[in-house]
TIVO-2410 file (N, C-alpha, C; in nm, 3 decimals):
# residues 108
REC num residu      c1      c2      c3 atome chaine
REC   1      M   0.080  -0.118   0.000     N      A
REC   1      M   0.000   0.000   0.000    CA      A
REC   1      M   0.085   0.126   0.000     C      A
REC   2      S   0.207   0.114   0.034     N      A
REC   2      S   0.292   0.233   0.039    CA      A
REC   2      S   0.367   0.249  -0.092     C      A
REC   3      E   0.294   0.286  -0.194     N      A
REC   3      E   0.357   0.313  -0.323    CA      A
REC   3      E   0.412   0.454  -0.323     C      A
REC   4      E   0.530   0.467  -0.376     N      A
REC   4      E   0.589   0.601  -0.391    CA      A
REC   4      E   0.562   0.649  -0.532     C      A
REC   5      R   0.507   0.769  -0.542     N      A
REC   5      R   0.481   0.827  -0.673    CA      A
REC   5      R   0.600   0.909  -0.715     C      A
REC   6      N   0.627   0.904  -0.842     N      A
REC   6      N   0.736   0.983  -0.897    CA      A
REC   6      N   0.683   1.124  -0.925     C      A
REC   7      A   0.739   1.224  -0.856     N      A
REC   7      A   0.689   1.362  -0.867    CA      A
REC   7      A   0.749   1.436  -0.985     C      A
REC   8      I   0.852   1.383  -1.046     N      A
REC   8      I   0.919   1.454  -1.155    CA      A
REC   8      I   0.824   1.479  -1.274     C      A
REC   9      P   0.746   1.381  -1.319     N      A
REC   9      P   0.654   1.412  -1.431    CA      A
REC   9      P   0.550   1.519  -1.395     C      A
REC  10      L   0.504   1.522  -1.272     N      A
REC  10      L   0.409   1.626  -1.231    CA      A
REC  10      L   0.474   1.764  -1.233     C      A
REC  11      I   0.596   1.774  -1.187     N      A
REC  11      I   0.669   1.902  -1.185    CA      A
REC  11      I   0.693   1.949  -1.328     C      A
REC  12      I   0.738   1.858  -1.415     N      A
REC  12      I   0.764   1.894  -1.555    CA      A
REC  12      I   0.635   1.937  -1.624     C      A
REC  13      T   0.525   1.869  -1.599     N      A
REC  13      T   0.395   1.906  -1.656    CA      A
REC  13      T   0.353   2.045  -1.610     C      A
REC  14      G   0.370   2.074  -1.482     N      A
REC  14      G   0.335   2.206  -1.429    CA      A
REC  14      G   0.418   2.317  -1.492     C      A
REC  15      I   0.549   2.295  -1.503     N      A
REC  15      I   0.637   2.397  -1.563    CA      A
REC  15      I   0.603   2.417  -1.710     C      A
REC  16      C   0.580   2.309  -1.784     N      A
REC  16      C   0.545   2.320  -1.926    CA      A
REC  16      C   0.410   2.391  -1.944     C      A
REC  17      S   0.316   2.366  -1.854     N      A
REC  17      S   0.186   2.434  -1.862    CA      A
REC  17      S   0.201   2.584  -1.842     C      A
REC  18      I   0.282   2.623  -1.745     N      A
REC  18      I   0.305   2.766  -1.720    CA      A
REC  18      I   0.373   2.831  -1.839     C      A
REC  19      L   0.479   2.767  -1.891     N      A
REC  19      L   0.551   2.823  -2.006    CA      A
REC  19      L   0.461   2.829  -2.130     C      A
REC  20      G   0.379   2.728  -2.150     N      A
REC  20      G   0.287   2.729  -2.264    CA      A
REC  20      G   0.183   2.839  -2.253     C      A
REC  21      T   0.133   2.863  -2.132     N      A
REC  21      T   0.035   2.969  -2.111    CA      A
REC  21      T   0.096   3.106  -2.137     C      A
REC  22      V   0.216   3.129  -2.084     N      A
REC  22      V   0.285   3.257  -2.105    CA      A
REC  22      V   0.314   3.278  -2.254     C      A
REC  23      A   0.360   3.174  -2.323     N      A
REC  23      A   0.390   3.186  -2.466    CA      A
REC  23      A   0.263   3.217  -2.546     C      A
REC  24      C   0.153   3.154  -2.512     N      A
REC  24      C   0.026   3.178  -2.582    CA      A
REC  24      C  -0.025   3.320  -2.558     C      A
REC  25      L  -0.017   3.368  -2.434     N      A
REC  25      L  -0.059   3.505  -2.403    CA      A
REC  25      L   0.029   3.607  -2.475     C      A
REC  26      W   0.159   3.580  -2.482     N      A
REC  26      W   0.251   3.672  -2.550    CA      A
REC  26      W   0.222   3.673  -2.700     C      A
REC  27      Y   0.199   3.556  -2.759     N      A
REC  27      Y   0.175   3.546  -2.903    CA      A
REC  27      Y   0.051   3.625  -2.944     C      A
REC  28      Y  -0.055   3.619  -2.865     N      A
REC  28      Y  -0.180   3.686  -2.899    CA      A
REC  28      Y  -0.185   3.831  -2.850     C      A
REC  29      G  -0.078   3.880  -2.790     N      A
REC  29      G  -0.069   4.022  -2.753    CA      A
REC  29      G  -0.127   4.058  -2.619     C      A
REC  30      Y  -0.163   3.960  -2.537     N      A
REC  30      Y  -0.216   3.991  -2.405    CA      A
REC  30      Y  -0.105   4.011  -2.303     C      A
REC  31      L   0.017   3.979  -2.339     N      A
REC  31      L   0.131   3.992  -2.248    CA      A
REC  31      L   0.241   4.063  -2.324     C      A
REC  32      H   0.297   4.167  -2.265     N      A
REC  32      H   0.402   4.245  -2.330    CA      A
REC  32      H   0.520   4.256  -2.236     C      A
REC  33      F   0.636   4.216  -2.283     N      A
REC  33      F   0.759   4.230  -2.205    CA      A
REC  33      F   0.821   4.364  -2.241     C      A
REC  34      A   0.822   4.457  -2.146     N      A
REC  34      A   0.872   4.592  -2.171    CA      A
REC  34      A   1.024   4.592  -2.183     C      A
REC  35      K   1.072   4.669  -2.280     N      A
REC  35      K   1.215   4.687  -2.300    CA      A
REC  35      K   1.249   4.833  -2.276     C      A
REC  36      P   1.372   4.865  -2.245     N      A
REC  36      P   1.408   5.006  -2.221    CA      A
REC  36      P   1.376   5.095  -2.340     C      A
REC  37      E   1.388   5.044  -2.462     N      A
REC  37      E   1.360   5.130  -2.578    CA      A
REC  37      E   1.211   5.155  -2.597     C      A
REC  38      D   1.125   5.082  -2.524     N      A
REC  38      D   0.981   5.107  -2.531    CA      A
REC  38      D   0.942   5.236  -2.462     C      A
REC  39      A   1.020   5.278  -2.365     N      A
REC  39      A   0.988   5.399  -2.288    CA      A
REC  39      A   1.028   5.522  -2.369     C      A
REC  40      L   0.934   5.611  -2.390     N      A
REC  40      L   0.963   5.736  -2.460    CA      A
REC  40      L   0.985   5.845  -2.357     C      A
REC  41      L   1.096   5.910  -2.366     N      A
REC  41      L   1.128   6.016  -2.271    CA      A
REC  41      L   1.069   6.148  -2.318     C      A
REC  42      L   1.049   6.238  -2.225     N      A
REC  42      L   0.992   6.368  -2.258    CA      A
REC  42      L   1.081   6.443  -2.356     C      A
REC  43      N   1.212   6.426  -2.346     N      A
REC  43      N   1.299   6.500  -2.436    CA      A
REC  43      N   1.293   6.447  -2.579     C      A
REC  44      D   1.218   6.339  -2.603     N      A
REC  44      D   1.198   6.291  -2.739    CA      A
REC  44      D   1.094   6.376  -2.812     C      A
REC  45      F   1.023   6.460  -2.740     N      A
REC  45      F   0.921   6.545  -2.799    CA      A
REC  45      F   0.962   6.691  -2.783     C      A
REC  46      T   0.933   6.771  -2.882     N      A
REC  46      T   0.965   6.914  -2.879    CA      A
REC  46      T   0.840   6.991  -2.918     C      A
REC  47      M   0.813   7.097  -2.847     N      A
REC  47      M   0.699   7.180  -2.880    CA      A
REC  47      M   0.744   7.290  -2.975     C      A
REC  48      L   0.677   7.301  -3.089     N      A
REC  48      L   0.705   7.409  -3.183    CA      A
REC  48      L   0.608   7.522  -3.154     C      A
REC  49      K   0.663   7.634  -3.112     N      A
REC  49      K   0.578   7.749  -3.082    CA      A
REC  49      K   0.540   7.818  -3.211     C      A
REC  50      T   0.411   7.838  -3.228     N      A
REC  50      T   0.363   7.903  -3.350    CA      A
REC  50      T   0.348   8.052  -3.323     C      A
REC  51      V   0.409   8.129  -3.410     N      A
REC  51      V   0.402   8.275  -3.401    CA      A
REC  51      V   0.329   8.323  -3.526     C      A
REC  52      P   0.227   8.407  -3.509     N      A
REC  52      P   0.153   8.457  -3.626    CA      A
REC  52      P   0.246   8.525  -3.726     C      A
REC  53      G   0.234   8.487  -3.853     N      A
REC  53      G   0.314   8.549  -3.958    CA      A
REC  53      G   0.444   8.477  -3.986     C      A
REC  54      E   0.484   8.383  -3.902     N      A
REC  54      E   0.608   8.308  -3.924    CA      A
REC  54      E   0.575   8.166  -3.971     C      A
REC  55      D   0.657   8.118  -4.064     N      A
REC  55      D   0.640   7.982  -4.113    CA      A
REC  55      D   0.725   7.887  -4.032     C      A
REC  56      Y   0.679   7.765  -4.021     N      A
REC  56      Y   0.758   7.659  -3.958    CA      A
REC  56      Y   0.743   7.534  -4.042     C      A
REC  57      K   0.845   7.449  -4.036     N      A
REC  57      K   0.845   7.330  -4.120    CA      A
REC  57      K   0.835   7.206  -4.033     C      A
REC  58      V   0.750   7.115  -4.076     N      A
REC  58      V   0.738   6.985  -4.011    CA      A
REC  58      V   0.740   6.879  -4.120     C      A
REC  59      S   0.773   6.758  -4.082     N      A
REC  59      S   0.778   6.647  -4.175    CA      A
REC  59      S   0.638   6.610  -4.221     C      A
REC  60      L   0.627   6.568  -4.346     N      A
REC  60      L   0.498   6.524  -4.398    CA      A
REC  60      L   0.463   6.385  -4.347     C      A
REC  61      E   0.565   6.309  -4.307     N      A
REC  61      E   0.541   6.175  -4.254    CA      A
REC  61      E   0.490   6.186  -4.110     C      A
REC  62      P   0.376   6.122  -4.080     N      A
REC  62      P   0.321   6.134  -3.944    CA      A
REC  62      P   0.404   6.056  -3.842     C      A
REC  63      A   0.392   6.096  -3.717     N      A
REC  63      A   0.462   6.028  -3.608    CA      A
REC  63      A   0.398   5.893  -3.580     C      A
REC  64      A   0.471   5.808  -3.510     N      A
REC  64      A   0.419   5.675  -3.476    CA      A
REC  64      A   0.320   5.681  -3.361     C      A
REC  65      E   0.309   5.796  -3.297     N      A
REC  65      E   0.219   5.811  -3.183    CA      A
REC  65      E   0.094   5.889  -3.225     C      A
REC  66      V  -0.017   5.853  -3.162     N      A
REC  66      V  -0.144   5.923  -3.182    CA      A
REC  66      V  -0.190   5.970  -3.045     C      A
REC  67      A  -0.232   6.095  -3.034     N      A
REC  67      A  -0.275   6.150  -2.907    CA      A
REC  67      A  -0.428   6.151  -2.900     C      A
REC  68      Q  -0.476   6.126  -2.779     N      A
REC  68      Q  -0.620   6.131  -2.755    CA      A
REC  68      Q  -0.642   6.187  -2.615     C      A
REC  69      C  -0.750   6.260  -2.600     N      A
REC  69      C  -0.784   6.317  -2.471    CA      A
REC  69      C  -0.867   6.216  -2.393     C      A
REC  70      V  -0.815   6.172  -2.278     N      A
REC  70      V  -0.884   6.076  -2.193    CA      A
REC  70      V  -0.897   6.137  -2.054     C      A
REC  71      D  -1.018   6.164  -2.011     N      A
REC  71      D  -1.045   6.224  -1.879    CA      A
REC  71      D  -0.968   6.354  -1.859     C      A
REC  72      G  -0.955   6.434  -1.964     N      A
REC  72      G  -0.890   6.564  -1.953    CA      A
REC  72      G  -0.739   6.558  -1.956     C      A
REC  73      V  -0.678   6.442  -1.984     N      A
REC  73      V  -0.533   6.426  -1.988    CA      A
REC  73      V  -0.494   6.376  -2.126     C      A
REC  74      L  -0.383   6.429  -2.181     N      A
REC  74      L  -0.337   6.389  -2.314    CA      A
REC  74      L  -0.263   6.255  -2.305     C      A
REC  75      V  -0.317   6.153  -2.371     N      A
REC  75      V  -0.260   6.019  -2.369    CA      A
REC  75      V  -0.208   5.987  -2.508     C      A
REC  76      L  -0.085   5.935  -2.514     N      A
REC  76      L  -0.024   5.896  -2.641    CA      A
REC  76      L  -0.036   5.746  -2.660     C      A
REC  77      F  -0.078   5.706  -2.779     N      A
REC  77      F  -0.085   5.566  -2.816    CA      A
REC  77      F   0.014   5.540  -2.928     C      A
REC  78      D   0.097   5.438  -2.914     N      A
REC  78      D   0.195   5.403  -3.017    CA      A
REC  78      D   0.126   5.314  -3.119     C      A
REC  79      T   0.136   5.350  -3.248     N      A
REC  79      T   0.071   5.272  -3.353    CA      A
REC  79      T   0.158   5.157  -3.402     C      A
REC  80      E   0.286   5.159  -3.369     N      A
REC  80      E   0.376   5.053  -3.415    CA      A
REC  80      E   0.384   4.937  -3.316     C      A
REC  81      Q   0.375   4.966  -3.187     N      A
REC  81      Q   0.386   4.862  -3.085    CA      A
REC  81      Q   0.253   4.851  -3.013     C      A
REC  82      K   0.188   4.740  -3.033     N      A
REC  82      K   0.055   4.719  -2.977    CA      A
REC  82      K   0.058   4.726  -2.825     C      A
REC  83      G  -0.034   4.803  -2.769     N      A
REC  83      G  -0.047   4.809  -2.624    CA      A
REC  83      G   0.041   4.910  -2.556     C      A
REC  84      L   0.125   4.983  -2.630     N      A
REC  84      L   0.214   5.081  -2.567    CA      A
REC  84      L   0.144   5.215  -2.562     C      A
REC  85      T   0.115   5.262  -2.441     N      A
REC  85      T   0.051   5.392  -2.422    CA      A
REC  85      T   0.126   5.468  -2.315     C      A
REC  86      G   0.104   5.597  -2.310     N      A
REC  86      G   0.168   5.678  -2.208    CA      A
REC  86      G   0.099   5.813  -2.195     C      A
REC  87      V   0.121   5.877  -2.084     N      A
REC  87      V   0.067   6.009  -2.058    CA      A
REC  87      V   0.177   6.111  -2.082     C      A
REC  88      L   0.146   6.217  -2.156     N      A
REC  88      L   0.244   6.321  -2.182    CA      A
REC  88      L   0.256   6.409  -2.058     C      A
REC  89      V   0.378   6.425  -2.005     N      A
REC  89      V   0.403   6.504  -1.885    CA      A
REC  89      V   0.511   6.607  -1.914     C      A
REC  90      N   0.517   6.712  -1.830     N      A
REC  90      N   0.624   6.811  -1.844    CA      A
REC  90      N   0.744   6.770  -1.759     C      A
REC  91      N   0.842   6.859  -1.747     N      A
REC  91      N   0.965   6.823  -1.674    CA      A
REC  91      N   0.942   6.807  -1.524     C      A
REC  92      K   0.828   6.850  -1.473     N      A
REC  92      K   0.796   6.833  -1.330    CA      A
REC  92      K   0.698   6.717  -1.310     C      A
REC  93      K   0.685   6.632  -1.410     N      A
REC  93      K   0.597   6.514  -1.407    CA      A
REC  93      K   0.449   6.550  -1.390     C      A
REC  94      R   0.410   6.666  -1.440     N      A
REC  94      R   0.270   6.708  -1.438    CA      A
REC  94      R   0.207   6.672  -1.572     C      A
REC  95      A   0.091   6.611  -1.568     N      A
REC  95      A   0.025   6.567  -1.691    CA      A
REC  95      A  -0.021   6.686  -1.774     C      A
REC  96      V  -0.004   6.675  -1.904     N      A
REC  96      V  -0.050   6.778  -1.997    CA      A
REC  96      V  -0.201   6.761  -2.014     C      A
REC  97      R  -0.275   6.868  -1.990     N      A
REC  97      R  -0.422   6.865  -1.996    CA      A
REC  97      R  -0.470   6.894  -2.137     C      A
REC  98      C  -0.591   6.851  -2.165     N      A
REC  98      C  -0.655   6.876  -2.295    CA      A
REC  98      C  -0.752   6.992  -2.283     C      A
REC  99      M  -0.758   7.073  -2.387     N      A
REC  99      M  -0.856   7.182  -2.389    CA      A
REC  99      M  -0.987   7.129  -2.441     C      A
REC 100      G  -1.094   7.188  -2.396     N      A
REC 100      G  -1.225   7.150  -2.444    CA      A
REC 100      G  -1.289   7.039  -2.363     C      A
REC 101      Q  -1.214   6.982  -2.270     N      A
REC 101      Q  -1.272   6.881  -2.182    CA      A
REC 101      Q  -1.251   6.925  -2.039     C      A
REC 102      E  -1.341   6.884  -1.955     N      A
REC 102      E  -1.335   6.923  -1.816    CA      A
REC 102      E  -1.220   6.852  -1.746     C      A
REC 103      T  -1.143   6.927  -1.669     N      A
REC 103      T  -1.032   6.870  -1.594    CA      A
REC 103      T  -1.086   6.792  -1.476     C      A
REC 104      P  -1.035   6.670  -1.452     N      A
REC 104      P  -1.084   6.593  -1.337    CA      A
REC 104      P  -1.059   6.670  -1.206     C      A
REC 105      K  -1.159   6.670  -1.121     N      A
REC 105      K  -1.146   6.742  -0.994    CA      A
REC 105      K  -1.125   6.644  -0.881     C      A
REC 106      L  -1.059   6.690  -0.777     N      A
REC 106      L  -1.033   6.610  -0.658    CA      A
REC 106      L  -1.161   6.592  -0.582     C      A
REC 107      E  -1.201   6.467  -0.556     N      A
REC 107      E  -1.323   6.441  -0.481    CA      A
REC 107      E  -1.293   6.448  -0.333     C      A
REC 108      Q  -1.384   6.513  -0.259     N      A
REC 108      Q  -1.361   6.526  -0.115    CA      A
REC 108      Q  -1.470   6.456  -0.038     C      A
***
């Protein structure tokens, strides 16, 4: 009655199940492993000040990021890397607000 079970096949099955699940989630885009180059720094963006009567030149090719106003904050979505989003902030880490939408207020 005292049979010893070999635990090695159970351990290998568990590890393979976990690795298979992670690989499947990564393949279908539900899991993203962040790399340092995924992070966009504020100094990667420059504001061009428009002055009436002066011309300025910009590239005809659009940027890889698309901005959208979400809850009164400007959010950038990367069109090249699925799932990469970020909030545009200034040098003091304050979020850039959107005009035309109500700024979220602190609830008391």
